MIZA-854930 format. One record per residue: residue number from 1; residue in three letters; chain; z negated, x negated, y of N, C-alpha, C, O, CB in turn. Coordinates in steps of 0.001 Angstrom, whole numbers, plus 500000, padded with zeros to 6 digits. Atoms other than C-alpha are relative to their C-alpha. Glycine has a CB too. Example, Ala and Ser with C-alpha at 12.3 -4.5 7.8 and 13.67 -1.06 7.14 Angstrom:
+-----+--------+--------+--------+--------+--------+--------+--------+--------+--------+--------+--------+--------+--------+--------+--------+--------+--------+
! num ! residu ! chaine !    npz !    npx !    npy !   capz !   capx !   capy !    cpz !    cpx !    cpy !    opz !    opx !    opy !   cbpz !   cbpx !   cbpy !
+-----+--------+--------+--------+--------+--------+--------+--------+--------+--------+--------+--------+--------+--------+--------+--------+--------+--------+
!   1 !    ALA !      A ! 500000 ! 499110 ! 498810 ! 492200 ! 487700 ! 495500 ! 500000 ! 499100 ! 501200 ! 499335 ! 498064 ! 501181 ! 498754 ! 500992 ! 500027 !
!   2 !    SER !      A ! 500060 ! 500820 ! 498810 ! 492860 ! 486330 ! 498940 ! 499270 ! 500770 ! 501090 ! 499101 ! 500261 ! 502198 ! 501415 ! 499586 ! 500462 !
+-----+--------+--------+--------+--------+--------+--------+--------+--------+--------+--------+--------+--------+--------+--------+--------+--------+--------+
This chain:
+-----+--------+--------+--------+--------+--------+--------+--------+--------+--------+--------+--------+--------+--------+--------+--------+--------+--------+
! num ! residu ! chaine !    npz !    npx !    npy !   capz !   capx !   capy !    cpz !    cpx !    cpy !    opz !    opx !    opy !   cbpz !   cbpx !   cbpy !
+-----+--------+--------+--------+--------+--------+--------+--------+--------+--------+--------+--------+--------+--------+--------+--------+--------+--------+
!   1 !    MET !      A ! 499843 ! 498991 ! 498977 ! 509151 ! 466627 ! 465366 ! 499213 ! 499561 ! 501239 ! 498028 ! 499242 ! 501139 ! 499524 ! 501392 ! 499488 !
!   2 !    PRO !      A ! 500710 ! 500470 ! 498801 ! 508314 ! 465701 ! 468984 ! 498999 ! 501041 ! 500502 ! 499180 ! 502247 ! 500335 ! 501002 ! 499661 ! 501114 !
!   3 !    GLN !      A ! 501015 ! 499098 ! 499456 ! 505260 ! 467138 ! 470638 ! 500369 ! 500429 ! 501414 ! 501059 ! 499715 ! 502142 ! 498615 ! 499327 ! 499993 !
!   4 !    LEU !      A ! 499719 ! 499452 ! 498680 ! 505439 ! 469284 ! 473735 ! 499108 ! 499308 ! 501034 ! 497891 ! 499216 ! 500873 ! 499780 ! 501541 ! 500020 !
!   5 !    ASP !      A ! 500744 ! 500682 ! 498940 ! 504437 ! 467437 ! 476877 ! 499427 ! 501052 ! 500948 ! 500174 ! 501725 ! 501658 ! 500912 ! 498987 ! 500774 !
!   6 !    THR !      A ! 500658 ! 498981 ! 499176 ! 501901 ! 469645 ! 478659 ! 499299 ! 499397 ! 501210 ! 498487 ! 500071 ! 501844 ! 498998 ! 500777 ! 499166 !
!   7 !    SER !      A ! 500709 ! 500650 ! 498907 ! 500780 ! 467160 ! 481291 ! 500359 ! 500581 ! 501367 ! 499560 ! 500481 ! 502298 ! 500292 ! 498522 ! 499986 !
!   8 !    THR !      A ! 499588 ! 499461 ! 498702 ! 502718 ! 468878 ! 484098 ! 499712 ! 501493 ! 500142 ! 499985 ! 502067 ! 501197 ! 501475 ! 499751 ! 500211 !
!   9 !    TRP !      A ! 500222 ! 498562 ! 499952 ! 501677 ! 472435 ! 483281 ! 499041 ! 500405 ! 501103 ! 499266 ! 501404 ! 501786 ! 499480 ! 500481 ! 498680 !
!  10 !    PHE !      A ! 500975 ! 499674 ! 498961 ! 498695 ! 472414 ! 485600 ! 500658 ! 500004 ! 501372 ! 500431 ! 500911 ! 502173 ! 498831 ! 499005 ! 499976 !
!  11 !    LEU !      A ! 499307 ! 500088 ! 498716 ! 500849 ! 471332 ! 488521 ! 500984 ! 501159 ! 500179 ! 501065 ! 501745 ! 501259 ! 500737 ! 498659 ! 500115 !
!  12 !    VAL !      A ! 499013 ! 498917 ! 499924 ! 503556 ! 473897 ! 487736 ! 499306 ! 501336 ! 500244 ! 499742 ! 502112 ! 501095 ! 500841 ! 500063 ! 498703 !
!  13 !    ILE !      A ! 500720 ! 498727 ! 499853 ! 501085 ! 476778 ! 487403 ! 499342 ! 500086 ! 501373 ! 499353 ! 501151 ! 501990 ! 498936 ! 500157 ! 498890 !
!  14 !    THR !      A ! 500634 ! 500015 ! 498684 ! 499229 ! 475765 ! 490574 ! 501021 ! 500242 ! 501106 ! 500788 ! 501057 ! 501999 ! 499282 ! 498669 ! 500231 !
!  15 !    LEU !      A ! 498976 ! 499817 ! 498976 ! 502397 ! 475494 ! 492650 ! 500632 ! 501385 ! 499935 ! 500979 ! 501953 ! 500971 ! 501073 ! 498939 ! 499857 !
!  16 !    MET !      A ! 499468 ! 498657 ! 500139 ! 503713 ! 478765 ! 491263 ! 499048 ! 501024 ! 500611 ! 499489 ! 501953 ! 501288 ! 500257 ! 500321 ! 498529 !
!  17 !    THR !      A ! 500987 ! 499083 ! 499436 ! 500489 ! 480547 ! 492205 ! 499984 ! 499930 ! 501522 ! 499925 ! 500962 ! 502190 ! 498613 ! 499689 ! 499449 !
!  18 !    ILE !      A ! 499987 ! 500168 ! 498546 ! 500536 ! 479129 ! 495718 ! 501273 ! 500600 ! 500600 ! 501217 ! 501276 ! 501627 ! 499887 ! 498507 ! 500372 !
!  19 !    SER !      A ! 498743 ! 499467 ! 499460 ! 504189 ! 480019 ! 496231 ! 500040 ! 501529 ! 499902 ! 500547 ! 502182 ! 500813 ! 501204 ! 499390 ! 499253 !
!  20 !    LEU !      A ! 500052 ! 498545 ! 500106 ! 503661 ! 483581 ! 494954 ! 499076 ! 500598 ! 501055 ! 499368 ! 501653 ! 501618 ! 499539 ! 500413 ! 498603 !
!  21 !    PHE !      A ! 500912 ! 499541 ! 498956 ! 500732 ! 483974 ! 497314 ! 500697 ! 499975 ! 501360 ! 500565 ! 500918 ! 502140 ! 498726 ! 499128 ! 500031 !
!  22 !    CYS !      A ! 499281 ! 500115 ! 498714 ! 502876 ! 482778 ! 500243 ! 501078 ! 501071 ! 500125 ! 501235 ! 501669 ! 501190 ! 500637 ! 498600 ! 500141 !
!  23 !    VAL !      A ! 498961 ! 498972 ! 499966 ! 505722 ! 485120 ! 499344 ! 499368 ! 501372 ! 500220 ! 499887 ! 502174 ! 500997 ! 500827 ! 499989 ! 498691 !
!  24 !    TYR !      A ! 500695 ! 498723 ! 499834 ! 503296 ! 488040 ! 499064 ! 499518 ! 500165 ! 501443 ! 499661 ! 501240 ! 502024 ! 498808 ! 500097 ! 499023 !
!  25 !    GLN !      A ! 500480 ! 499925 ! 498620 ! 501774 ! 487235 ! 502458 ! 501150 ! 500227 ! 500970 ! 501007 ! 500985 ! 501928 ! 499246 ! 498723 ! 500374 !
!  26 !    LEU !      A ! 498846 ! 499806 ! 499128 ! 505202 ! 487017 ! 504067 ! 500554 ! 501418 ! 499897 ! 501046 ! 501966 ! 500884 ! 501088 ! 498992 ! 499659 !
!  27 !    LYS !      A ! 499542 ! 498629 ! 500151 ! 506136 ! 490394 ! 502638 ! 499029 ! 500974 ! 500662 ! 499458 ! 501955 ! 501270 ! 500172 ! 500345 ! 498521 !
!  28 !    MET !      A ! 500997 ! 499077 ! 499463 ! 502889 ! 492035 ! 503728 ! 499869 ! 499919 ! 501511 ! 499370 ! 500862 ! 502125 ! 498667 ! 499732 ! 499371 !
!  29 !    ILE !      A ! 500149 ! 500144 ! 498557 ! 503031 ! 490739 ! 507291 ! 500897 ! 500987 ! 500744 ! 500630 ! 501305 ! 501903 ! 500322 ! 498567 ! 500429 !
!  30 !    ASN !      A ! 499081 ! 499057 ! 499370 ! 505904 ! 493158 ! 508021 ! 499624 ! 501456 ! 499760 ! 500254 ! 502353 ! 500320 ! 501392 ! 499759 ! 499501 !
!  31 !    GLN !      A ! 500395 ! 498633 ! 500311 ! 504132 ! 496229 ! 506660 ! 499085 ! 500551 ! 501089 ! 498259 ! 499825 ! 501643 ! 499303 ! 500062 ! 498632 !
!  32 !    THR !      A ! 500910 ! 499345 ! 499062 ! 502460 ! 498716 ! 508988 ! 498968 ! 500776 ! 499202 ! 499302 ! 501560 ! 498314 ! 500770 ! 500940 ! 500982 !
!  33 !    MET !      A ! 501087 ! 499336 ! 500703 ! 499109 ! 499925 ! 507816 ! 499561 ! 501234 ! 500785 ! 499463 ! 501189 ! 502011 ! 498811 ! 499033 ! 499787 !
!  34 !    ILE !      A ! 500461 ! 498781 ! 499351 ! 497947 ! 503468 ! 508552 ! 498486 ! 499923 ! 500132 ! 497768 ! 499710 ! 499155 ! 500434 ! 501270 ! 499201 !
!  35 !    SER !      A ! 501432 ! 500035 ! 499754 ! 494541 ! 503533 ! 510142 ! 499407 ! 501358 ! 499650 ! 499832 ! 502381 ! 500188 ! 499695 ! 499623 ! 501475 !
!  36 !    ILE !      A ! 500613 ! 498750 ! 500425 ! 492358 ! 506156 ! 508471 ! 499012 ! 500494 ! 501059 ! 498973 ! 501686 ! 501364 ! 499293 ! 499820 ! 498642 !
!  37 !    THR !      A ! 500954 ! 499629 ! 498960 ! 489632 ! 506124 ! 511120 ! 500462 ! 499443 ! 501336 ! 500938 ! 498309 ! 501392 ! 498581 ! 499490 ! 499659 !
!  38 !    PRO !      A ! 499586 ! 500505 ! 498689 ! 490381 ! 505822 ! 514838 ! 499127 ! 498835 ! 500452 ! 497920 ! 498820 ! 500211 ! 499951 ! 501119 ! 501039 !
!  39 !    GLN !      A ! 500733 ! 501181 ! 499568 ! 489385 ! 502522 ! 516367 ! 499257 ! 500235 ! 501305 ! 498179 ! 499677 ! 501507 ! 500943 ! 498832 ! 500153 !
!  40 !    ASP !      A ! 500680 ! 499694 ! 498751 ! 488517 ! 503875 ! 519807 ! 500368 ! 501405 ! 500451 ! 501121 ! 502100 ! 499768 ! 500357 ! 498966 ! 501088 !
!  41 !    GLN !      A ! 499866 ! 498624 ! 499549 ! 488503 ! 507073 ! 521839 ! 501443 ! 500400 ! 500291 ! 501817 ! 501543 ! 500029 ! 499169 ! 500210 ! 501224 !
!  42 !    LYS !      A ! 498624 ! 499631 ! 499668 ! 492132 ! 506952 ! 522987 ! 500855 ! 500261 ! 498765 ! 501866 ! 500958 ! 498855 ! 500635 ! 498912 ! 500831 !
!  43 !    ASP !      A ! 499260 ! 499748 ! 501235 ! 493345 ! 506924 ! 519376 ! 499778 ! 501406 ! 499469 ! 500599 ! 501922 ! 498711 ! 499606 ! 498993 ! 498947 !
!  44 !    ILE !      A ! 500286 ! 498651 ! 500482 ! 491737 ! 510299 ! 518755 ! 500996 ! 500985 ! 500611 ! 501445 ! 501909 ! 499933 ! 498542 ! 500412 ! 500344 !
!  45 !    ASN !      A ! 499086 ! 499083 ! 499330 ! 493996 ! 512013 ! 521308 ! 501442 ! 499813 ! 499548 ! 502201 ! 500781 ! 499510 ! 499908 ! 499819 ! 501495 !
!  46 !    THR !      A ! 498632 ! 500272 ! 500432 ! 497190 ! 510359 ! 520089 ! 500017 ! 499808 ! 498486 ! 500086 ! 498688 ! 497978 ! 500576 ! 498748 ! 500723 !
!  47 !    LYS !      A ! 500037 ! 500053 ! 501463 ! 497105 ! 511232 ! 516418 ! 501407 ! 499727 ! 499466 ! 502377 ! 500358 ! 499885 ! 499434 ! 501328 ! 499408 !
!  48 !    GLN !      A ! 498707 ! 500323 ! 500603 ! 499895 ! 509698 ! 514361 ! 500251 ! 500959 ! 498841 ! 499384 ! 501169 ! 497993 ! 500044 ! 498513 ! 499515 !
!  49 !    GLN !      A ! 499672 ! 499087 ! 501087 ! 501675 ! 512149 ! 512094 ! 500327 ! 499228 ! 498736 ! 501075 ! 498250 ! 498754 ! 501172 ! 500901 ! 500387 !
!  50 !    LEU !      A ! 499706 ! 500595 ! 501292 ! 501724 ! 511239 ! 508454 ! 501275 ! 500626 ! 499449 ! 501655 ! 501721 ! 499864 ! 498815 ! 500189 ! 499015 !
!  51 !    PRO !      A ! 498706 ! 499491 ! 500496 ! 504957 ! 511695 ! 506479 ! 499937 ! 501419 ! 499432 ! 500893 ! 502181 ! 499577 ! 500528 ! 499075 ! 498935 !
!  52 !    TRP !      A ! 500066 ! 498672 ! 500598 ! 503727 ! 514802 ! 504677 ! 499598 ! 501067 ! 501028 ! 499606 ! 502256 ! 500709 ! 499014 ! 499998 ! 498833 !
!  53 !    GLU !      A ! 500327 ! 499038 ! 498957 ! 502646 ! 516424 ! 507975 ! 501209 ! 500341 ! 500870 ! 501127 ! 501263 ! 501681 ! 498880 ! 499463 ! 500864 !
!  54 !    LYS !      A ! 498842 ! 499788 ! 499150 ! 506108 ! 516277 ! 509556 ! 500701 ! 501320 ! 499716 ! 501216 ! 501955 ! 500636 ! 500967 ! 498868 ! 499834 !
!  55 !    SER !      A ! 499353 ! 498737 ! 500330 ! 507484 ! 519275 ! 507704 ! 498952 ! 501014 ! 499561 ! 497989 ! 500674 ! 498874 ! 501063 ! 499802 ! 498896 !
!  56 !    TRP !      A ! 500966 ! 498958 ! 500309 ! 505670 ! 522573 ! 507359 ! 500365 ! 500643 ! 498675 ! 501531 ! 500953 ! 498432 ! 499942 ! 501055 ! 501124 !
!  57 !    THR !      A ! 499783 ! 499356 ! 501280 ! 505281 ! 524058 ! 503913 ! 498946 ! 501087 ! 499831 ! 497753 ! 500832 ! 499999 ! 499946 ! 498970 ! 498830 !
!  58 !    LYS !      A ! 500944 ! 498912 ! 500208 ! 503718 ! 527438 ! 503207 ! 499399 ! 499862 ! 498610 ! 500114 ! 499645 ! 497631 ! 500687 ! 501385 ! 500177 !
!  59 !    ILE !      A ! 500697 ! 500111 ! 501279 ! 501105 ! 527315 ! 500461 ! 499589 ! 501408 ! 499578 ! 498875 ! 502096 ! 500308 ! 498750 ! 499041 ! 500100 !
!  60 !    TYR !      A ! 500304 ! 498678 ! 500509 ! 500835 ! 530463 ! 498373 ! 498811 ! 499933 ! 499057 ! 498593 ! 498937 ! 498368 ! 501215 ! 500600 ! 499293 !
!  61 !    LEU !      A ! 501083 ! 499892 ! 500963 ! 497801 ! 531588 ! 496454 ! 500578 ! 500387 ! 498643 ! 501606 ! 501061 ! 498583 ! 498941 ! 501034 ! 500468 !
!  62 !    PRO !      A ! 499497 ! 499592 ! 501316 ! 498245 ! 531974 ! 492705 ! 499844 ! 501525 ! 499821 ! 498965 ! 502127 ! 500438 ! 499242 ! 499236 ! 498865 !
!  63 !    PRO !      A ! 500050 ! 498549 ! 500167 ! 498874 ! 535568 ! 491530 ! 498647 ! 500519 ! 499520 ! 498292 ! 501657 ! 499827 ! 501058 ! 500426 ! 499036 !
!  64 !    SER !      A ! 501274 ! 499534 ! 500514 ! 495495 ! 535767 ! 489803 ! 498832 ! 499764 ! 500955 ! 497674 ! 499953 ! 500582 ! 499720 ! 499334 ! 498699 !
!  65 !    SER !      A ! 501057 ! 500311 ! 499038 ! 493568 ! 534817 ! 492924 ! 499338 ! 501281 ! 500520 ! 500040 ! 502232 ! 500865 ! 500570 ! 499182 ! 501175 !
!  66 !    PRO !      A ! 500681 ! 498812 ! 499487 ! 490890 ! 537331 ! 494018 ! 500158 ! 500164 ! 501507 ! 499905 ! 501252 ! 502023 ! 498532 ! 499942 ! 499651 !
!  67 !    LEU !      A ! 499869 ! 499915 ! 498558 ! 491591 ! 536535 ! 497695 ! 501316 ! 500637 ! 500421 ! 501515 ! 500921 ! 501602 ! 499877 ! 498630 ! 500608 !
!  68 !    GLN !      A ! 498690 ! 499445 ! 499666 ! 495095 ! 537949 ! 497523 ! 499860 ! 501486 ! 500288 ! 499172 ! 502198 ! 499557 ! 501015 ! 499759 ! 498854 !
!  69 !    SER !      A ! 500102 ! 498583 ! 499624 ! 495504 ! 541327 ! 499251 ! 501046 ! 500827 ! 499307 ! 501106 ! 502040 ! 499507 ! 500131 ! 500171 ! 501501 !
+-----+--------+--------+--------+--------+--------+--------+--------+--------+--------+--------+--------+--------+--------+--------+--------+--------+--------+
């Protein structure tokens, strides 16, 4: 029974890791990141709406809440 030739495994795994890293970087370069903290004063006045802030939803208190009138 012939033995498995493992001499090229290191090269294959290394090249696969590098190529996956490159593909990941190319995918991430097109993504827009949401800034949590404003970078300067002008960003405070022009607040970007987050997806869940675009539509208004009324939040009801549970029936057993003591704050309910």
